[in-house]
C-alpha positions as a printed Julia matrix, in Angstrom:
103×3 Matrix{Float64}:
 133.98  154.55  123.09
 132.99  151.01  122.04
 130.3   149.81  119.96
 128.46  147.54  122.02
 124.94  147.27  123.63
 126.32  148.77  126.76
 126.63  152.17  124.9
 123.56  153.44  123.68
 123.28  154.46  120.12
 122.31  158.05  120.45
 125.41  158.22  123.44
 127.89  157.14  120.58
 126.72  159.79  118.4
 126.73  162.38  120.9
 130.35  161.63  121.8
 131.25  161.79  118.31
 129.36  165.18  117.24
 130.19  168.45  118.32
 128.12  169.4   121.36
 124.26  170.09  120.71
 125.14  169.56  116.98
 122.85  166.59  116.15
 119.5   166.51  114.62
 117.69  163.35  114.34
 116.13  161.93  111.16
 113.51  159.48  111.38
 113.28  159.22  115.08
 109.42  157.93  114.99
 110.18  155.04  112.33
 109.39  151.58  113.64
 109.41  148.31  112.3
 106.51  147.52  110.06
 106.65  143.67  110.42
 103.82  141.79  111.39
 105.21  138.22  110.9
 106.33  136.3   113.91
 104.08  138.22  116.46
 106.12  141.46  115.93
 103.21  143.8   116.36
 103.74  143.52  120.15
 107.39  144.23  120.29
 108.51  147.88  120.93
 111.39  148.87  118.27
 112.39  152.45  119.05
 113.71  154.21  115.85
 113.57  150.36  114.47
 117.02  149.72  115.83
 119.1   152.71  114.41
 119.53  156.33  114.87
 120.0   158.24  111.82
 120.57  162.06  111.61
 123.18  164.93  110.98
 125.53  167.18  113.0
 129.08  168.65  112.68
 132.52  167.46  113.89
 134.64  170.37  114.22
 132.43  172.64  112.51
 132.1   170.45  109.37
 128.62  168.85  108.38
 128.54  165.09  108.47
 125.36  162.67  108.4
 125.9   159.72  110.77
 124.01  156.59  111.78
 124.28  154.23  114.88
 122.69  150.91  115.35
 121.36  149.82  118.64
 122.38  146.07  119.37
 119.72  146.33  122.48
 116.59  146.45  119.76
 115.77  142.95  118.44
 119.42  141.99  119.19
 120.81  144.41  116.44
 118.9   142.95  113.59
 118.24  144.82  110.47
 114.7   144.87  108.9
 113.3   146.98  106.4
 112.57  150.15  108.02
 116.24  149.91  109.43
 117.91  149.52  106.1
 115.5   152.18  104.68
 116.8   154.59  107.24
 120.46  154.15  106.66
 119.64  154.31  103.06
 117.84  157.62  103.58
 120.42  159.09  105.42
 123.16  158.19  102.66
 120.69  159.91   99.92
 120.57  163.0   102.1
 124.16  163.3   102.44
 124.51  163.13   98.31
 121.73  165.14   97.83
 123.11  168.15  100.17
 127.01  167.87   99.52
 129.2   168.03   96.3
 130.56  164.67   97.04
 130.7   162.43  100.02
 133.09  160.48  101.7
 132.05  157.15  103.43
 133.69  155.92  106.42
 132.48  152.86  108.75
 134.67  153.53  111.64
 133.5   152.09  114.82
 133.77  154.74  117.94
């Protein structure tokens, strides 16, 4: 799989994780910027899908950025969602391993 706007963030996550194991966290978060006439723009999930699921039965926390939302730019809530998923991973595991692979 490639990391492109042609493959949605959700599709990349579903292709990585075990079937039907993904639980999305923060699905209703949107950008809260009002500068530059941003209030009229839709930002589904603020351009990043975060959550957890399993790979070969092992619990993992994942995020995937969506380049089709705001050109892939990162805003406040986008960054906060990523930060929150890292915090959740640290809190629920004895340790964590960070990997930034593109699938």
